[in-house]
DRENZA-894362 format. One record per residue (C-alpha): x, y, z. Coordinates in steps of 0.05 Angstrom, whole numbers, plus 5000, padded with zeros to 4 digits. Layout:
BEGIN
XYZ
...
end
This chain:
BEGIN
851856692294
847957222332
841456852321
844356182342
847056502405
839956632427
838055902425
838655422483
845555092486
842454402489
838554522426
844854732389
848254112413
842653672389
842954002321
850453892315
849553172336
844053062285
848253392229
854252952247
850152322230
850852512157
858352352161
857751602173
851751602125
856051862068
861551352084
856350782085
853650982016
860651011988
861850302014
855150061985
852549932056
845750232040
842049962102
847250262148
847150912108
839550962112
839850862189
844451472197
841251892142
834151822165
836051902238
839952532223
834352822183
829152672236
833152952294
835253572255
827953722239
826253642313
832054082333
829754632286
822554602312
824954642384
829655212365
823855612335
819655492397
825155692448
828756242411
829856902450
827456602516
832356842568
831656592640
833757002699
839756552719
843156422653
849456162690
845555592724
841855452660
848255322622
851154892676
844554492679
844654422603
851654182606
849353612651
843253522607
847653412546
850652792579
843652542597
839852692532
844852672475
847151952482
840051672472
839452092409
846251872384
844551142399
838551122352
842551052286
847450592322
841850112342
838650162272
845250022237
846849422280
840249032281
842648452325
843848902385
839349242436
838049982444
840749932516
847449692489
847550242437
845850752491
851550492535
856250542477
854451262462
854951472535
861851152536
863851512472
860952222489
864152202558
870752022524
871051382566
872050912507
869050282539
865849822488
861349232489
863549012419
870548702420
869848182366
873448402303
868548562247
862648582294
861049302276
860949602204
866250112188
861250702188
858950512258
866250482280
867151182252
860951402289
863651162355
870151542344
866352162320
861952162381
868052122425
871352682387
865153122395
865152962469
872353182475
870953852442
864853942485
868753882550
874254332524
869054852506
864854812569
870954802615
873255472586
866555812578
862355532635
866455192689
872455662693
868456302708
864655962766
871155652794
869454922779
872754352741
879454462776
879755222773
877455252845
884555052864
887355692835
881856192851
881356552918
873756562910
869455982931
867655432882
861055542849
860656262872
858656492803
852556042805
849856352869
851657072853
849257012782
853957562760
861057292757
860357082684
855457602662
859658182687
864657992633
860257702579
853857312571
855056552574
852456472503
857356982478
862956642516
861055962485
861256252415
867756622429
871356002456
868355562401
871356012348
878155982382
878455242402
875054892343
880355072291
885954832335
882154202357
880254032286
887054222258
890653772309
886053202291
887053272215
894653362222
895152722265
890552352217
894952522157
901352362195
898751682218
896451522147
903351712120
906451252173
902850662142
896150642178
889650532141
885451142128
879650952174
883950692229
888451302225
882551772229
879451402288
886151372325
887152122312
880352302339
881351822399
888052132415
885952862413
879552722452
882952202499
877151732486
881751142467
876550902416
879550432365
876350002311
882149492318
882549462395
888349942404
894850132370
897249412370
891949242319
894449782271
900249772224
903750432238
908450122289
913450552328
912551172283
905051142297
906151092371
910951672370
905752102334
900351902383
905052062440
905652772415
898152822410
897252582481
901353162505
895453612491
891953312551
897453482600
895854222607
890454702581
896055172560
897354762498
890555002473
889055702445
884756142489
886955792553
884056082617
890056322657
890256642724
894357252741
901557102756
901556432719
908656152710
911656022641
910155372606
916555022628
914855192701
907554992696
905954522753
901954042711
907553992658
912753882711
908653352748
906952982685
914253012662
916252712730
911352142725
913251982653
920651992670
920751672739
915851092732
918850812667
925750892697
923850492758
920749952714
926749942670
931749902728
927849382768
931348832731
937849012766
934249112833
931848402837
927448242777
927147572743
933747332718
934447192645
928647642626
932848222601
932848402528
938448092487
940548742452
940249492464
934749562411
930149112452
931749482516
929950142482
923449832459
921849622530
923450322556
919150652503
913350182517
913450402590
914051142573
908351132523
903650722566
904851152628
902951782590
897051442556
893851232621
895951882657
891752252605
886151732614
886651532540
888150792550
892450632490
897550082504
904350062471
906649432435
912749442481
908749472546
907948732552
915448632546
916549182597
911948832646
915548162636
922448462640
921048872703
917848282738
912048722760
906848242787
901048742790
901749262734
894349402742
895349782807
900250232771
895550382714
889650482761
893650992801
895651362738
888551392714
886051652781
891152232779
888852412709
891152952662
890853712661
885254172683
880754412627
883253882579
879753262552
882952812604
879252552665
881252332735
882652772795
887153232751
894453402758
893454092787
889553812847
894953282857
900253822854
896654252906
896253652954
903653512941
905654222956
901454223019
904653583043
911553823028
910354473067
907554093127
913753653130
918054283128
914254563187
915353933227
922854053222
922754813222
916355053257
918155793248
920055753175
916756163121
914155793060
915156343010
913756262936
909056852930
901656942940
899756462884
903755882913
901556032984
894256002961
895555352925
898655042988
892955273033
886055413005
887755062939
889954432975
883654463018
879254472955
883353912924
882453502987
874953612985
874653392913
879052772927
874352572984
868352662940
871852242887
873351692939
866151702966
863351652896
868051082881
865750722944
858450832928
859350572857
862949962884
857349822931
852149912876
855949422831
856648922888
849148942896
848548822821
852448162831
859648352812
865648102849
869948602887
875948622841
871648672778
867349212810
873349602832
876649602763
870449772726
868450332774
875350662770
875350592694
868450912690
869651462741
876351662709
873551582638
878951082621
875050512588
880950092561
883450042633
878649462645
882449042594
889449122625
888649262698
887448542720
891047892705
885147702661
881748222620
875148472650
869748532596
864649102597
859648642564
856048112602
855648502667
848148552668
843349112653
843449392724
851149412727
851549742659
846650282680
850750422742
857050452702
853950922650
851751392706
858751352735
861751572669
857252182668
859152362740
866552262725
866052712663
861853242696
865453192763
862153122832
863853822855
860254142796
854453682807
853953882880
854654612862
848754532814
844054162861
845954522927
839954902956
843955542959
844855532883
837255542872
835656142916
833756782880
end
C-alpha cells in the first residue's frame, strides 16, 4: 500500500475502474455472451496496461500543493473516468453511439441514475451490471473523498459546522498536511469505509435475494440503494418480485444516506450531539413522518370522495407507499414504492412532482452518497429563521444552545445561504442553457433539478407525463451531463478550486 500511496489519485482510480471491467466480462462469459465479454475484457486489459504505464511514469512525483492537487483530481475523476468507462459499454452495445454511452457513465458515476435505455431487454445483463457497478463505485468515491479531502478543507457541507472559512485548507496548504498527507488519509479512510460499504451491499443483496428477488436484480438494487444511484435493470422496485419485504429492506438501506454517522470513521466535530439528537436525523425523521401523514390525512381534509381504500390493509399500503417514496427522494435515490400511485390518487394531490422536486433539492446527509442541498444546510437555515422570529417577539432574548448551535445559527446559516444561492444560480443557468437547446420550460426545469440533485428517476415521476432523458438532443445531453458533475462535485468546492486566491503560492 505504501507504493500505491505515492501514485497520483487519478491513476489509482483509472486502475480500479479498468480492473472492475473484468466483473461484467466474467458474467458475460458465463452467460455465453462472448461478444459482450470480449468488449469488457479487452477494454479492461487495455486501460489497465495504460494505468500501469502512467503509474510508472508519475510515481514519487510530489507537487508543492498536494491539497489542491487532490481536489483537482477529484474533479478530474468526473471528467476523465466516464469516457473510459463508456468504451466497453459502447463496444458491448453496437447499435448505440459513444456519446450515449458516455452520458450513461456520467450519470452512473455521479450516482444520478438517469438512463437513455428504458426499453426492457435493450441492454444485455452484463451491461446492466456494469451500470450498477459504476454507480456503486461512484458512491464509494464520494464517501471516500468527502471524508479524506472535502472535510479537512471545510467543503461539502462541513463549512456549516466549522468556524474556519470554506476552502481555507486549500489556500493555506497546511490544514490537511498538519495532520496527515492526503494520500495517507485516502488510504486510511478507504480501509475503514470499504469493508462497511461492501458489507452493507452484500448483506442487502442476500436479503433481497432471500425475499424473492432474482440474483442480478437483487445485486443491482442493493448497489443502487447503498450508493443512492437508483439504477435498476427493471426500471425500479415495481419491476422486481420482492414486493413489500424488498421495499422494507431497501428502506433500511436508504437510511445510510441520512447522516454520515451511520458510516464508520465519520468525521465529527467537537461537541457533536448523540445520534438521536443529530440534526440531520431529526430533520429527516420529521420529513418522513409529517409529509406522509399530511398525504394520508388529506382525504378527510377535502380530498376526492370515494377514493379511500376499502380496508385497513389498503390504507396501510398507501401510508407505506408515501413513507418509502419520501425517504427515497429525500436521499436522491429515486426508487418509487408500488403504493405511491395509490397514495397520490387517494390524497387527491394534483401535482406530486412539486413535492418530489422539493425533497430532492433538500437532499440527504452531509458526507453521504446523497445529493441535493443537504440536510445540515437546511437545518442551519431553519435554526436561523426560527431565531430571527424569536427576536422579532423578544428583541432582548438570548438564543442559548451553546457555542456549536450559535455558530450554526449565524456563520453556519450564512454559509448555507451562500451555497443555496449558488445552487439556485446554477439551476437558473442550466435552465437557460437547456432553453437555448430547444427544451420547453417545464421539461428543462425537471431535467435540470434531476441532474443537479443527482436524482435521475425524478424525471419519470415529477410531471404528469414522464420526461425522457433520451431524445433531448446532443447539446441538451451535454449540458445535463455537465450539470450532474457540478451537482456531485458541488459549486462551492468548484469555486474554491478555481478561485484566484487558491492558486497563489
